[in-house]
GULOVO-979644 format. One record per atom (N, C-alpha, C): x, y, z. Coordinates in nm, 4 decimals. Layout:
! GULOVO-979644
[atom [X, Y, Z]]
...
! end
This chain:
! GULOVO-979644
[atom [2.2260, 5.6784, -3.4916]]
[atom [2.3618, 5.6625, -3.4116]]
[atom [2.4073, 5.5142, -3.4089]]
[atom [2.5352, 5.5204, -3.4130]]
[atom [2.6023, 5.3984, -3.4167]]
[atom [2.5984, 5.3302, -3.2758]]
[atom [2.6415, 5.2104, -3.2833]]
[atom [2.6741, 5.1322, -3.1469]]
[atom [2.7676, 5.1969, -3.0449]]
[atom [2.8608, 5.2528, -3.1145]]
[atom [2.9718, 5.3024, -3.0162]]
[atom [2.9254, 5.4149, -2.9540]]
[atom [2.8753, 5.5153, -3.0205]]
[atom [2.8023, 5.6351, -2.9845]]
[atom [2.7058, 5.6044, -2.8552]]
[atom [2.6269, 5.5106, -2.8753]]
[atom [2.5055, 5.5087, -2.7985]]
[atom [2.5800, 5.4350, -2.6504]]
[atom [2.7028, 5.3526, -2.6605]]
[atom [2.7749, 5.3084, -2.5724]]
[atom [2.8336, 5.4114, -2.4752]]
[atom [2.8789, 5.5134, -2.5387]]
[atom [2.9370, 5.5985, -2.4739]]
[atom [2.8412, 5.7007, -2.3796]]
[atom [2.7326, 5.7305, -2.4652]]
[atom [2.6356, 5.8063, -2.3953]]
[atom [2.5815, 5.7209, -2.2673]]
[atom [2.5563, 5.6086, -2.2809]]
[atom [2.5347, 5.4955, -2.1877]]
[atom [2.5982, 5.5018, -2.0466]]
[atom [2.7248, 5.4922, -2.0815]]
[atom [2.8445, 5.4808, -1.9896]]
[atom [2.8266, 5.6222, -1.8999]]
[atom [2.8210, 5.7523, -1.9836]]
[atom [2.8260, 5.8777, -1.9292]]
[atom [2.6892, 5.8948, -1.8473]]
[atom [2.6008, 5.8459, -1.8681]]
[atom [2.4804, 5.8308, -1.7953]]
[atom [2.5021, 5.7604, -1.6622]]
[atom [2.5392, 5.6304, -1.6639]]
[atom [2.5778, 5.5568, -1.5522]]
[atom [2.6791, 5.6518, -1.4563]]
[atom [2.7635, 5.7052, -1.5052]]
[atom [2.8879, 5.7949, -1.4292]]
[atom [2.7867, 5.9027, -1.3446]]
[atom [2.7196, 5.9590, -1.4261]]
[atom [2.6334, 6.0823, -1.3785]]
[atom [2.5204, 6.0477, -1.2770]]
[atom [2.4980, 5.9275, -1.2834]]
[atom [2.4086, 5.8560, -1.1955]]
[atom [2.4823, 5.8314, -1.0810]]
[atom [2.5821, 5.7584, -1.0674]]
[atom [2.6609, 5.7261, -0.9613]]
[atom [2.7264, 5.8413, -0.8919]]
[atom [2.7491, 5.9672, -0.9608]]
[atom [2.8023, 6.0615, -0.8668]]
[atom [2.6943, 6.1541, -0.8406]]
[atom [2.5706, 6.1703, -0.8902]]
[atom [2.4633, 6.2291, -0.8282]]
[atom [2.4310, 6.1632, -0.7041]]
[atom [2.3983, 6.0142, -0.7075]]
[atom [2.3591, 5.9569, -0.5792]]
[atom [2.4672, 5.9676, -0.4615]]
[atom [2.6029, 5.9589, -0.5165]]
[atom [2.6947, 5.9914, -0.4124]]
[atom [2.7037, 6.1145, -0.3419]]
[atom [2.6637, 6.2225, -0.4268]]
[atom [2.6539, 6.3746, -0.3799]]
[atom [2.5451, 6.3930, -0.2917]]
[atom [2.4222, 6.3314, -0.3524]]
[atom [2.2987, 6.3534, -0.2766]]
[atom [2.2715, 6.2788, -0.1418]]
[atom [2.3009, 6.1473, -0.1399]]
[atom [2.2707, 6.0749, -0.0557]]
[atom [2.3647, 6.0292, 0.0533]]
[atom [2.4882, 5.9815, -0.0017]]
[atom [2.5785, 5.9112, 0.0749]]
[atom [2.7071, 5.9925, 0.0685]]
[atom [2.7020, 6.1250, 0.1135]]
[atom [2.8382, 6.2260, 0.1210]]
[atom [2.9314, 6.1615, 0.2365]]
[atom [2.8921, 6.1295, 0.3460]]
[atom [2.9858, 6.0880, 0.4391]]
[atom [2.9466, 5.9435, 0.4909]]
[atom [2.9155, 5.8575, 0.4049]]
[atom [2.9004, 5.7048, 0.4719]]
[atom [2.9874, 5.6254, 0.3556]]
[atom [3.1107, 5.5887, 0.4006]]
[atom [3.1813, 5.5091, 0.2824]]
[atom [3.0895, 5.3982, 0.2159]]
[atom [3.0638, 5.2912, 0.3361]]
[atom [3.0139, 5.1647, 0.2957]]
[atom [2.8949, 5.1982, 0.2406]]
[atom [2.7889, 5.3096, 0.2463]]
[atom [2.6721, 5.3094, 0.1939]]
[atom [2.7071, 5.3381, 0.0367]]
[atom [2.8017, 5.4519, 0.0387]]
[atom [2.8317, 5.4719, -0.1139]]
[atom [2.8918, 5.3510, -0.1897]]
[atom [2.9825, 5.2693, -0.1343]]
[atom [3.0407, 5.1527, -0.1934]]
[atom [2.9279, 5.0508, -0.2462]]
[atom [2.8285, 5.0218, -0.1594]]
[atom [2.7194, 4.9256, -0.1829]]
[atom [2.6245, 4.9903, -0.3066]]
[atom [2.5896, 5.1073, -0.2861]]
[atom [2.5025, 5.2025, -0.3708]]
[atom [2.5516, 5.1992, -0.5104]]
[atom [2.6923, 5.2173, -0.5377]]
[atom [2.7726, 5.2370, -0.6619]]
[atom [2.7814, 5.0831, -0.7108]]
[atom [2.8223, 4.9796, -0.6380]]
[atom [2.7963, 4.8568, -0.7037]]
[atom [2.6543, 4.8081, -0.7357]]
[atom [2.5725, 4.8491, -0.6680]]
[atom [2.4151, 4.8219, -0.7362]]
[atom [2.3893, 4.9064, -0.8440]]
[atom [2.4291, 5.0274, -0.8340]]
[atom [2.4118, 5.1283, -0.9765]]
[atom [2.4881, 5.0627, -1.0886]]
[atom [2.5892, 5.0078, -1.0393]]
[atom [2.6820, 4.9736, -1.1931]]
[atom [2.6117, 4.8269, -1.2269]]
[atom [2.5573, 4.7434, -1.1360]]
[atom [2.5044, 4.5952, -1.1780]]
[atom [2.3755, 4.6175, -1.2472]]
[atom [2.3163, 4.7416, -1.1922]]
[atom [2.1804, 4.7518, -1.2666]]
[atom [2.2139, 4.7920, -1.4166]]
[atom [2.2931, 4.8745, -1.4368]]
[atom [2.3293, 4.9391, -1.5762]]
[atom [2.3965, 4.8279, -1.6394]]
[atom [2.4648, 4.7207, -1.5821]]
[atom [2.5171, 4.6323, -1.6673]]
[atom [2.4286, 4.5434, -1.7090]]
[atom [2.3153, 4.4858, -1.6140]]
[atom [2.2129, 4.4041, -1.6396]]
[atom [2.1303, 4.4647, -1.7673]]
[atom [2.1006, 4.6156, -1.7666]]
[atom [1.9985, 4.6590, -1.8645]]
[atom [2.0769, 4.6522, -1.9996]]
[atom [2.2191, 4.6725, -1.9833]]
[atom [2.3148, 4.6977, -2.1013]]
[atom [2.3157, 4.5511, -2.1796]]
[atom [2.3068, 4.4316, -2.0908]]
[atom [2.3165, 4.3162, -2.1634]]
[atom [2.1844, 4.2862, -2.2307]]
[atom [2.0724, 4.3230, -2.1505]]
[atom [1.9456, 4.2929, -2.1828]]
[atom [1.8853, 4.3352, -2.3072]]
[atom [1.9149, 4.4962, -2.3237]]
[atom [1.8743, 4.5601, -2.4343]]
[atom [1.9787, 4.5877, -2.5472]]
[atom [2.1078, 4.6026, -2.5161]]
[atom [2.1678, 4.6475, -2.6214]]
[atom [2.2609, 4.5142, -2.6774]]
[atom [2.2758, 4.4211, -2.6100]]
[atom [2.3461, 4.3301, -2.6806]]
[atom [2.2342, 4.2499, -2.7914]]
[atom [2.1286, 4.2821, -2.7933]]
[atom [2.0324, 4.2213, -2.8799]]
[atom [2.0274, 4.2907, -3.0047]]
[atom [2.0978, 4.4187, -3.0247]]
[atom [2.0845, 4.5030, -3.1215]]
[atom [2.1905, 4.4461, -3.2412]]
! end
């Protein structure tokens, strides 16, 4: 797979994770959802920079 396809799959996995966590754990808690979403996105960004930028 080329780098663009891998990036698209990676972003779709991040979106699926954010939506799943929102629905399963933080449905009625705005601030909890916001903080959890920020943390999830930051973890995905750190992993992307650590592993994908080296390719």
